[in-house]
Rosetta silent file (secondary structure, phi, psi, omega in degrees, C-alpha in Angstrom):
SEQUENCE: MRHCWLAMLIVALSSVAHADASQVIRDCADCPEMKVVPAGSFEMGAADGDAEAKDDERPRHRVTIARPFAVGVYEVTRGQFAKFIDSTGHDAGNSCHGYEDGKWQGKWENKAGWNWRQPGYPQESNHPVVCINWNDAKRYVEWLSKSTGKHYRLLTEAEWEYIAQAGKVSVSHDTANYGAEAHCCTSLAEGKDRWLTTAPVGSFAPDALGLYDVKGNAWEWLEDCYNDNYNGASADGSARTANCSLTDRRGVRGGGWGDPGRLLRTTYRLRSPVEGRYFGLGFRVARDLN
SCORE:     score description
SCORE:     0.000 S_00000001
   1 L     0.000  -39.470 -179.455   -4.958  -14.764  -35.772 S_00000001
   2 H   -61.450  -45.678 -178.507   -4.489  -11.868  -33.350 S_00000001
   3 H   -64.863  -35.404  174.351   -8.101  -11.983  -32.251 S_00000001
   4 H   -64.127  -43.558 -179.467   -7.849  -15.713  -31.660 S_00000001
   5 H   -62.769  -42.549 -179.179   -4.735  -15.260  -29.467 S_00000001
   6 H   -62.190  -40.079 -178.231   -6.527  -12.647  -27.376 S_00000001
   7 H   -68.002  -35.415 -179.977   -9.515  -14.872  -26.845 S_00000001
   8 H   -69.816  -35.161 -172.631   -7.222  -17.752  -25.714 S_00000001
   9 H   -69.796  -46.702 -177.604   -5.260  -15.404  -23.397 S_00000001
  10 L   -88.807   76.917 -175.157   -8.344  -14.097  -21.543 S_00000001
  11 L   -82.925  166.971  174.249   -9.664  -17.494  -20.465 S_00000001
  12 L   -73.581  157.233  179.160  -12.510  -18.265  -18.136 S_00000001
  13 H   -59.466  -33.057  178.548  -11.822  -18.903  -14.485 S_00000001
  14 H   -65.137  -26.559  174.827  -12.792  -22.539  -14.881 S_00000001
  15 H   -72.441  -37.848  179.550   -9.886  -22.905  -17.283 S_00000001
  16 H   -56.649  -37.448 -176.428   -7.511  -21.339  -14.757 S_00000001
  17 L   -67.772   -7.248 -178.310   -8.252  -24.150  -12.283 S_00000001
  18 L  -113.175   38.514 -179.490   -6.809  -26.641  -14.738 S_00000001
  19 L   -58.095  146.906 -178.615   -3.282  -25.201  -14.924 S_00000001
  20 L   -66.894  111.547 -175.477   -0.624  -27.566  -16.254 S_00000001
  21 L   -59.867  -18.511  176.499    0.834  -29.246  -13.227 S_00000001
  22 L   -75.893  -12.414 -178.708    4.178  -29.580  -15.081 S_00000001
  23 L   -83.056   80.262 -176.243    4.756  -25.836  -15.099 S_00000001
  24 E  -119.900  142.489 -178.479    7.012  -25.606  -12.096 S_00000001
  25 E  -127.975  136.977  170.068    9.865  -23.135  -11.609 S_00000001
  26 L  -146.374  113.446 -167.762   12.717  -23.142   -9.091 S_00000001
  27 L   -86.716  -15.720  178.004   15.414  -20.594   -9.751 S_00000001
  28 L  -161.984  164.544 -174.363   17.926  -21.813   -7.103 S_00000001
  29 L   -59.042  -32.455  179.482   18.275  -24.549   -4.579 S_00000001
  30 L  -102.957    7.096  177.051   16.990  -22.378   -1.767 S_00000001
  31 L   -76.502  155.938  172.893   14.436  -20.477   -3.773 S_00000001
  32 L   -62.330  141.668  172.948   10.724  -21.094   -3.294 S_00000001
  33 L   -76.604  132.975 -175.752    9.185  -23.649   -5.654 S_00000001
  34 E  -115.830  149.105  174.851    6.854  -21.801   -8.012 S_00000001
  35 E  -122.038  137.150  176.443    3.818  -22.786  -10.124 S_00000001
  36 E   -76.005  130.816  175.479    2.698  -20.960  -13.280 S_00000001
  37 E  -107.249  123.119  177.781   -0.798  -19.547  -13.046 S_00000001
  38 L   -63.656  159.543  173.041   -2.517  -18.839  -16.444 S_00000001
  39 L   -64.517  159.217  177.457   -3.992  -15.567  -17.434 S_00000001
  40 E   173.606 -179.957 -178.493   -7.771  -15.171  -16.914 S_00000001
  41 E  -127.891  150.547  179.793  -10.710  -13.145  -15.783 S_00000001
  42 E  -155.995  167.047  176.078  -12.816  -13.444  -12.585 S_00000001
  43 E   -97.198  115.044 -176.853  -15.359  -11.525  -10.480 S_00000001
  44 E   -97.590  138.602 -178.620  -13.488  -10.068   -7.490 S_00000001
  45 L    98.579  170.748 -174.604  -15.366   -9.254   -4.217 S_00000001
  46 L   -82.725  142.187  172.118  -18.472  -10.414   -2.496 S_00000001
  47 L   -62.318  155.688  179.253  -21.859  -10.779   -4.227 S_00000001
  48 L   -58.368  -34.156 -177.637  -24.610   -8.436   -3.171 S_00000001
  49 L   -86.217    4.795 -179.155  -26.478  -11.321   -1.552 S_00000001
  50 L   -78.633  108.375 -174.825  -23.596  -12.516    0.578 S_00000001
  51 L   -69.141  -26.322 -178.676  -24.785  -12.122    4.143 S_00000001
  52 L   -80.093  -19.122 -170.494  -21.315  -12.716    5.589 S_00000001
  53 L   -71.586  149.336  174.605  -19.583  -10.070    3.530 S_00000001
  54 L   -97.738  167.639 -178.051  -18.277   -6.802    4.912 S_00000001
  55 H   -60.597  -33.933 -175.987  -18.512   -3.413    3.246 S_00000001
  56 H   -74.688   -4.190  178.114  -14.887   -3.515    2.200 S_00000001
  57 H   -91.724    9.957 -177.232  -15.487   -6.648    0.085 S_00000001
  58 L  -134.396  160.905    4.803  -17.620   -4.590   -2.381 S_00000001
  59 L   -82.987  150.378  176.681  -18.451   -3.558   -5.002 S_00000001
  60 L   -65.383  141.507 -173.731  -17.866   -6.767   -6.910 S_00000001
  61 E  -151.991  151.576 -179.916  -15.989   -6.038  -10.107 S_00000001
  62 E   -85.250  134.371  176.965  -14.484   -7.934  -13.000 S_00000001
  63 E  -124.663  129.611  177.999  -10.700   -8.291  -13.137 S_00000001
  64 E  -112.345  114.826  177.241   -8.747   -9.492  -16.115 S_00000001
  65 E   -96.511  107.471 -168.001   -5.213  -10.743  -15.516 S_00000001
  66 L   -79.095  -20.238 -178.361   -3.785  -10.658  -19.025 S_00000001
  67 L  -125.110  141.647  172.948   -0.497  -12.433  -18.429 S_00000001
  68 L   -58.957  155.469  176.654    0.441  -15.648  -16.699 S_00000001
  69 E  -147.603  165.926  178.097    2.542  -15.281  -13.585 S_00000001
  70 E  -105.555  146.043  178.681    4.239  -17.591  -11.100 S_00000001
  71 E  -134.300  147.330  179.844    3.281  -18.016   -7.462 S_00000001
  72 E   -59.221  129.098  178.943    4.896  -19.856   -4.572 S_00000001
  73 L   -64.021  -32.051  177.560    3.597  -23.412   -4.224 S_00000001
  74 L  -124.102  164.185  165.717    4.040  -22.911   -0.410 S_00000001
  75 L   -65.879  147.077 -179.376    4.212  -20.106    1.960 S_00000001
  76 L   -57.219  133.231 -177.186    7.813  -18.940    2.526 S_00000001
  77 E   -95.406  165.702  173.678    9.313  -21.176    5.189 S_00000001
  78 H   -55.455  -43.333  179.924   11.574  -20.432    8.143 S_00000001
  79 H   -62.356  -41.080  177.066   14.352  -22.275    6.425 S_00000001
  80 H   -67.477  -39.530  177.926   14.084  -20.173    3.294 S_00000001
  81 H   -68.625  -35.704  176.052   13.881  -16.927    5.273 S_00000001
  82 H   -59.383  -35.289  176.370   16.926  -17.989    7.265 S_00000001
  83 H   -61.030  -43.481  177.672   18.943  -18.179    4.047 S_00000001
  84 H   -63.432  -44.798 -178.854   18.046  -14.562    3.356 S_00000001
  85 H   -64.311  -45.676 -179.590   18.911  -13.412    6.885 S_00000001
  86 H   -60.346  -37.593 -178.231   22.255  -15.310    6.710 S_00000001
  87 H   -76.158  -36.641 -173.137   23.057  -13.813    3.340 S_00000001
  88 H  -104.565  -24.739 -171.119   22.079  -10.208    4.050 S_00000001
  89 L    70.319   20.976 -178.776   22.228   -9.696    7.783 S_00000001
  90 L   -58.703  137.619  178.311   18.840   -8.077    7.592 S_00000001
  91 L   -90.777  106.076 -176.149   17.462   -7.062   10.957 S_00000001
  92 L   -97.613   21.471  172.436   13.950   -8.530   11.217 S_00000001
  93 L    82.153  170.050  179.587   13.287   -7.149   14.691 S_00000001
  94 L  -141.021   41.409  171.677   12.971   -8.700   18.115 S_00000001
  95 E  -152.829  150.351 -175.938    9.376   -8.172   19.129 S_00000001
  96 E  -155.902  141.246  179.113    6.176   -9.693   17.799 S_00000001
  97 E   -77.851  137.865  175.369    2.442   -9.418   18.648 S_00000001
  98 E   171.007 -175.020  175.543    0.730  -12.482   19.994 S_00000001
  99 L  -107.066  155.177 -179.596   -0.497  -14.476   23.031 S_00000001
 100 H   -58.351  138.282  172.221    1.693  -16.502   25.371 S_00000001
 101 H    58.591   25.881  176.780    2.508  -20.111   24.334 S_00000001
 102 H    68.924   16.480 -177.417    0.611  -19.786   21.061 S_00000001
 103 L  -105.624  138.730 -176.445   -2.708  -19.828   22.912 S_00000001
 104 L   -81.975   59.202 -179.265   -5.462  -17.371   22.038 S_00000001
 105 L  -138.962  165.072  177.984   -5.939  -16.436   25.702 S_00000001
 106 L    74.800 -143.482 -174.145   -4.918  -13.654   28.033 S_00000001
 107 L  -103.930  127.468  175.476   -3.588  -10.378   26.794 S_00000001
 108 L   -75.529  125.252 -176.049   -2.695   -9.669   23.217 S_00000001
 109 E  -154.240  165.627  177.070    0.587   -7.746   23.278 S_00000001
 110 E   -88.076  105.234 -170.904    3.818   -6.965   21.524 S_00000001
 111 E   -88.916  120.281  173.474    6.199   -9.403   23.145 S_00000001
 112 E   -64.011  138.269 -178.944    9.849   -8.427   23.492 S_00000001
 113 L    88.527  -10.690  174.264   12.132  -11.328   22.465 S_00000001
 114 L   -87.534  139.581  177.699    9.630  -12.825   20.079 S_00000001
 115 L  -161.549 -169.409 -176.085   10.711  -12.869   16.445 S_00000001
 116 L   -62.952  -29.567  176.763   10.772  -15.034   13.354 S_00000001
 117 L   -81.051  -25.451  179.611   13.079  -17.503   15.024 S_00000001
 118 L  -139.258   87.496 -175.253   11.043  -17.600   18.225 S_00000001
 119 L   -88.782    7.047  174.854    7.428  -16.613   17.536 S_00000001
 120 L   108.215   -1.423  177.860    6.117  -17.768   20.951 S_00000001
 121 L  -156.891  161.566 -175.141    5.559  -21.440   20.031 S_00000001
 122 L   -70.206  140.621  172.603    7.711  -24.229   18.531 S_00000001
 123 L  -143.694  154.513  174.573    8.405  -24.329   14.797 S_00000001
 124 L  -109.731  172.685 -175.281   10.716  -26.305   12.450 S_00000001
 125 L   -66.005  -18.220  179.837   12.419  -25.046    9.306 S_00000001
 126 L   -95.351   10.654  176.153    9.591  -26.392    7.128 S_00000001
 127 L   -92.247  155.215  177.643    6.924  -24.293    8.876 S_00000001
 128 E   -64.704  136.422  175.694    5.806  -20.908    7.348 S_00000001
 129 L   -69.187  139.016  178.421    7.849  -18.056    8.673 S_00000001
 130 L  -131.367 -177.348 -178.681    5.847  -15.658   10.857 S_00000001
 131 L    58.579   38.113  174.194    6.599  -12.572   12.973 S_00000001
 132 L  -126.048  144.302 -178.926    7.872  -10.706    9.957 S_00000001
 133 L   -91.797  179.575 -177.387    6.505   -7.336    8.823 S_00000001
 134 H   -66.548  -37.078  174.763    5.694   -6.121    5.345 S_00000001
 135 H   -62.271  -37.569  178.302    9.113   -4.438    5.019 S_00000001
 136 H   -62.941  -44.153  179.458   10.839   -7.724    5.924 S_00000001
 137 H   -61.980  -43.324  177.334    8.824   -9.500    3.195 S_00000001
 138 H   -60.606  -42.270  178.580    9.741   -6.807    0.724 S_00000001
 139 H   -65.706  -36.106  179.846   13.423   -7.080    1.496 S_00000001
 140 H   -62.793  -46.918 -179.405   13.193  -10.865    1.015 S_00000001
 141 H   -69.547  -29.697  175.678   11.743  -10.566   -2.513 S_00000001
 142 H   -67.975  -38.931  176.754   14.236   -7.887   -3.391 S_00000001
 143 H   -63.975  -43.245  176.728   17.016  -10.260   -2.317 S_00000001
 144 H   -61.288  -40.747 -177.960   15.565  -13.098   -4.445 S_00000001
 145 H   -63.023  -47.115 -178.692   15.321  -10.783   -7.388 S_00000001
 146 H   -66.230  -37.692 -177.228   18.945   -9.684   -7.079 S_00000001
 147 H   -68.629  -35.677 -173.387   20.152  -13.230   -6.433 S_00000001
 148 H  -106.742  -16.537 -173.627   18.378  -14.793   -9.383 S_00000001
 149 L    79.379    6.697 -179.337   17.971  -12.000  -11.926 S_00000001
 150 L  -107.623  154.786 -177.604   14.215  -12.655  -11.962 S_00000001
 151 L   -89.219   88.574  173.039   11.514  -10.243  -10.796 S_00000001
 152 E   -87.204  153.968 -179.726   10.128  -11.647   -7.556 S_00000001
 153 E  -160.944 -179.180  169.813    7.494   -9.736   -5.603 S_00000001
 154 E   -86.632  156.085  170.301    4.524  -10.009   -3.305 S_00000001
 155 L   -63.275  144.182  167.803    1.132  -11.007   -4.645 S_00000001
 156 L   -78.027  164.491  178.838   -1.354   -8.286   -5.391 S_00000001
 157 H   -64.220  -41.740  176.425   -4.698   -8.520   -3.593 S_00000001
 158 H   -60.154  -41.919 -178.609   -6.442   -9.349   -6.890 S_00000001
 159 H   -63.305  -40.711 -178.892   -3.918  -12.081   -7.713 S_00000001
 160 H   -62.497  -45.528  179.819   -4.482  -13.631   -4.271 S_00000001
 161 H   -65.804  -33.225  177.188   -8.237  -13.710   -4.664 S_00000001
 162 H   -58.731  -51.961  178.958   -7.781  -15.028   -8.190 S_00000001
 163 H   -66.982  -37.311 -179.274   -5.813  -18.043   -7.063 S_00000001
 164 H   -63.373  -40.492  176.100   -8.003  -18.547   -4.048 S_00000001
 165 H   -63.858  -49.079 -173.699  -11.101  -18.722   -6.291 S_00000001
 166 H   -68.416  -26.596  178.456   -9.452  -20.947   -8.833 S_00000001
 167 H   -64.175  -30.106  173.655   -8.080  -23.241   -6.080 S_00000001
 168 L    58.105   44.778  177.807  -11.659  -24.246   -5.203 S_00000001
 169 L   -92.720  120.594  171.763  -10.898  -25.286   -1.623 S_00000001
 170 L   -87.463  113.828 -171.702  -13.946  -25.882    0.556 S_00000001
 171 L   -70.003  122.169  174.218  -12.553  -25.087    3.977 S_00000001
 172 L  -151.060  169.626 -179.405  -12.715  -27.788    6.599 S_00000001
 173 L   -74.950    3.844  172.597  -10.345  -29.195    9.173 S_00000001
 174 L   -99.101  -10.909 -175.227   -9.535  -31.883    6.665 S_00000001
 175 L  -120.091  -13.154 -173.793   -8.374  -29.313    4.062 S_00000001
 176 L  -156.354  153.264  178.194   -6.815  -26.385    6.036 S_00000001
 177 L   -94.470  109.735  177.359   -5.131  -25.471    9.296 S_00000001
 178 L  -154.376 -174.276 -171.811   -7.327  -23.059   11.294 S_00000001
 179 L   -98.416 -163.306 -176.517   -9.075  -22.577   14.539 S_00000001
 180 L   -81.205  148.246 -173.680  -12.340  -23.173   16.317 S_00000001
 181 L   -81.246  -23.810 -170.786  -15.625  -21.815   14.829 S_00000001
 182 L   -61.599  -40.759  178.676  -17.328  -20.684   18.013 S_00000001
 183 L  -160.207  164.352  174.149  -15.504  -17.432   18.386 S_00000001
 184 L   -91.451  127.056    8.139  -12.263  -15.697   17.443 S_00000001
 185 L  -142.716  130.871  178.561   -9.770  -16.944   18.204 S_00000001
 186 L  -141.795  130.358  177.286   -9.008  -20.397   19.501 S_00000001
 187 L   -61.297  147.813  177.771   -6.707  -23.064   18.223 S_00000001
 188 L  -150.134  130.158  172.286   -8.285  -26.374   17.290 S_00000001
 189 L  -106.117  117.007 -173.769   -6.906  -29.756   16.226 S_00000001
 190 E  -156.534  141.025 -176.684   -9.555  -31.688   14.459 S_00000001
 191 L    61.254 -137.588  178.846   -9.693  -34.102   11.484 S_00000001
 192 L   -77.974   -7.116  174.955   -6.499  -33.902    9.476 S_00000001
 193 E   -84.725   90.623 -178.612   -5.726  -30.615   11.170 S_00000001
 194 L   -99.946    8.390 -176.564   -3.688  -31.925   14.068 S_00000001
 195 L  -106.490  131.916  178.200   -1.687  -28.768   14.637 S_00000001
 196 L   -86.531  -20.151  171.974   -2.576  -26.183   17.288 S_00000001
 197 L  -122.647 -144.093 -178.942   -0.183  -23.647   15.738 S_00000001
 198 L   -69.187  153.255  176.909    1.433  -23.656   12.346 S_00000001
 199 L  -106.098  152.575  171.726    1.741  -26.817   10.359 S_00000001
 200 L   -56.735  140.028 -175.403    4.636  -27.841    8.125 S_00000001
 201 L   -61.256  142.284  179.514    3.905  -26.381    4.694 S_00000001
 202 L    81.199   17.472 -177.342    2.195  -28.899    2.346 S_00000001
 203 L   -77.334  -17.134  177.075    0.622  -30.861    5.203 S_00000001
 204 L  -109.238  172.358  179.259   -2.811  -30.769    3.411 S_00000001
 205 L   -67.637  153.702  175.531   -3.703  -31.699   -0.129 S_00000001
 206 L   -74.969  160.895  179.622   -2.977  -29.112   -2.814 S_00000001
 207 L   -78.654 -173.127 -179.296   -5.697  -26.973   -4.351 S_00000001
 208 L   -64.637  -22.952  176.854   -6.807  -27.178   -8.010 S_00000001
 209 L   -90.976   -1.738 -173.843   -3.765  -25.068   -9.020 S_00000001
 210 L    80.307   22.090  179.992   -1.306  -27.268   -7.169 S_00000001
 211 L  -105.790  154.137 -171.909   -0.801  -24.680   -4.392 S_00000001
 212 L  -118.430  137.202  167.488   -0.710  -25.405   -0.671 S_00000001
 213 L    64.378   27.926  173.803   -2.129  -23.428    2.346 S_00000001
 214 L   -60.832  -36.624  171.398   -3.586  -20.502    0.364 S_00000001
 215 L  -111.379  126.378  179.670   -6.213  -20.676    3.039 S_00000001
 216 L    93.146  176.766 -176.436   -5.165  -21.289    6.593 S_00000001
 217 L    71.368  -71.377  178.633   -1.797  -21.921    8.328 S_00000001
 218 L  -142.261  141.775  169.380   -0.526  -18.311    8.154 S_00000001
 219 E   -60.221  158.835 -177.810   -1.962  -15.044    6.907 S_00000001
 220 E  -130.404  127.453  176.999   -0.081  -13.671    3.909 S_00000001
 221 E   -65.085  141.919  178.157    1.197  -10.192    3.281 S_00000001
 222 E  -125.305  169.975 -175.491    0.189   -8.540   -0.030 S_00000001
 223 E   -72.421  -35.723 -167.833    1.466   -5.647   -2.048 S_00000001
 224 E   -69.677  143.233  163.414   -1.569   -3.381   -1.875 S_00000001
 225 E   -73.554  159.234 -172.221   -2.262   -0.548    0.528 S_00000001
 226 E   -91.324  128.438  169.572   -5.705   -0.920    2.167 S_00000001
 227 L  -119.756  142.752 -171.679   -8.777    0.825    0.884 S_00000001
 228 L   -78.751    7.243  169.105  -12.138    0.383    2.652 S_00000001
 229 L  -162.363  179.623 -178.646  -13.920   -0.524   -0.591 S_00000001
 230 L   -98.531   13.217  175.661  -13.158   -1.416   -4.244 S_00000001
 231 L   -61.641  129.868  179.770  -14.220    1.879   -5.717 S_00000001
 232 L    79.464    8.750  178.203  -11.428    2.842   -8.068 S_00000001
 233 L   -69.086  148.523 -179.598   -9.799   -0.566   -8.033 S_00000001
 234 L   -68.552  153.021  176.111   -7.807   -1.567  -11.075 S_00000001
 235 L   -94.534   -2.275 -174.627   -9.367   -3.911  -13.636 S_00000001
 236 L  -109.275    4.700  178.865   -6.085   -5.567  -14.500 S_00000001
 237 L    86.812   -0.994 -178.718   -5.110   -7.135  -11.181 S_00000001
 238 L   -71.826  162.284 -178.109   -2.331   -4.707  -10.449 S_00000001
 239 L   -75.823  144.351  175.582   -1.657   -3.519   -6.890 S_00000001
 240 L   -88.568  114.760 -178.249   -3.346   -0.483   -5.406 S_00000001
 241 L  -120.736    3.040  179.044   -0.493    1.627   -4.064 S_00000001
 242 L  -146.554  166.246  177.876   -2.059    5.079   -3.852 S_00000001
 243 L    57.982   42.676  179.880   -5.319    6.795   -2.983 S_00000001
 244 L  -103.028  153.075 -179.359   -5.974    4.303   -0.175 S_00000001
 245 L   -72.030  -25.344  176.829   -8.099    5.031    2.923 S_00000001
 246 E  -133.531   91.360 -173.620   -5.289    3.686    5.128 S_00000001
 247 E   -68.614  -22.849 -178.762   -1.983    4.373    3.393 S_00000001
 248 E   -94.303    4.358  177.840    0.119    2.831    6.212 S_00000001
 249 E  -107.775  142.174  172.005   -1.824   -0.487    6.112 S_00000001
 250 E  -117.996  152.300  175.833   -1.233   -3.350    3.684 S_00000001
 251 E   -65.084  141.163  170.987   -3.597   -6.114    2.778 S_00000001
 252 E  -131.224  144.037 -178.141   -3.294   -9.559    4.346 S_00000001
 253 E  -137.784  163.888  166.102   -5.351  -12.571    3.259 S_00000001
 254 L   103.131  -18.431 -178.280   -6.018  -16.210    3.858 S_00000001
 255 L    75.249  166.607 -175.639   -6.591  -16.677    7.555 S_00000001
 256 L  -140.139 -175.254 -171.317   -4.336  -18.531   10.005 S_00000001
 257 L   -63.629  -21.147  179.635   -4.064  -21.396   12.465 S_00000001
 258 L  -108.665    5.113 -174.788   -6.071  -19.714   15.208 S_00000001
 259 L   -94.330  151.102  174.098   -8.840  -18.100   13.176 S_00000001
 260 L   -70.773  158.626 -176.022  -12.409  -19.299   12.702 S_00000001
 261 H   -57.496  -27.075 -178.322  -13.299  -20.582    9.300 S_00000001
 262 H   -66.653  -20.808  176.283  -15.311  -17.513    8.334 S_00000001
 263 H   -81.732   -4.538  176.232  -12.062  -15.571    8.157 S_00000001
 264 H   -96.975    7.261  176.110  -10.825  -17.955    5.523 S_00000001
 265 L   -58.523  145.536 -175.438  -13.582  -16.941    3.097 S_00000001
 266 L   -61.529  -33.596 -178.889  -12.129  -16.140   -0.289 S_00000001
 267 L   -90.815   -7.165 -176.001  -13.390  -12.516   -0.262 S_00000001
 268 L   -66.083  137.770 -176.221  -12.558  -11.734    3.351 S_00000001
 269 L  -120.078  138.549  173.071  -10.124   -8.819    3.738 S_00000001
 270 E  -138.336  161.114  179.237   -7.812   -7.868    6.614 S_00000001
 271 E  -139.775  163.349 -178.420   -5.068   -5.293    6.883 S_00000001
 272 E  -149.141  149.672  171.309   -2.045   -4.577    9.041 S_00000001
 273 E   -60.706  146.727 -177.083    0.439   -1.685    9.600 S_00000001
 274 L   -58.034  -29.859 -176.144    3.592   -2.104    7.487 S_00000001
 275 L   -90.504   -4.587 -176.268    5.710   -2.275   10.624 S_00000001
 276 L   -71.628  136.033  172.347    3.517   -4.848   12.402 S_00000001
 277 L  -119.545  132.871 -173.665    4.862   -8.306   13.185 S_00000001
 278 E  -137.335  149.711 -169.273    2.370  -10.997   14.269 S_00000001
 279 L   -84.810    7.456  173.958    2.728  -14.601   15.302 S_00000001
 280 L  -126.272   15.183 -174.891    0.174  -15.720   12.676 S_00000001
 281 E  -121.423  124.170  174.942    1.307  -13.586    9.651 S_00000001
 282 E  -131.196 -139.542  177.643    3.789  -14.622    6.974 S_00000001
 283 E  -166.758  165.231  175.827    3.823  -14.408    3.172 S_00000001
 284 L  -127.416  150.096 -178.491    3.966  -16.133   -0.193 S_00000001
 285 E  -101.970  159.106  170.537    5.929  -14.862   -3.212 S_00000001
 286 E  -123.452  163.477  177.276    5.014  -14.186   -6.826 S_00000001
 287 E  -144.141  132.908  176.102    7.291  -13.906   -9.871 S_00000001
 288 L   -75.329  154.172 -173.854    6.797  -12.200  -13.267 S_00000001
 289 L  -103.236   -2.615  177.515    7.493  -14.431  -16.191 S_00000001
 290 L  -122.522    0.000    0.000    9.082  -11.877  -18.552 S_00000001
């Protein structure tokens, strides 16, 4: 019986993509809606023959996530983040990197007066929160954990790639909010993507796991510090928090509203200083189930 249970627990990635859509969690009225993701195994990183891949996407290696976990159905919204700010009085800063008027033109700079309430372009409460740094995101999940008695956290880099693979989204302007392909970085409204900056969360169809905007809309902060390859990476999907090539950088994934589609590749990696705030970078939460 024990061997049978283990075999069922370590399921193939194809099984992960058919998660039970009824497995939804919401721990409070203002908490993010969560979806349970089954345990499973997958090949993380780019294949040797992938001509688009960078050196930091290799070596490809097998990862087994032995326990189910919950992940936010949507990226954390401005409205949800506002509840955290109102409750805690957390100072999320008053400057943010970006271009004027949400256009990828002119000089990229750290703009005084830009923040999560005013990222340099119009947003509503149902848009993903941006202009928050890694520390802000960490304080948010700590607040959720304390408020609910559940263990909320950021996704690990392996978990993000796991759900991105399982989601099976072929990126197009009918399936994700991103920019023009010609060069980085230019906003583009085309097909169902009619937004030049962030879109309301859930504006596109869900992926195979029932999640929205894993690719596109806003980049997402992750738990891991950044290493320039996968040598020494864990095989269990846990976060890499030591022995990194850039210890003050954290992984970010998924691409955003002004990026070309190639940056939305499942294996593409980016990183940012923990103190950095950017007008295209937000986050999604995870939660342990035990």
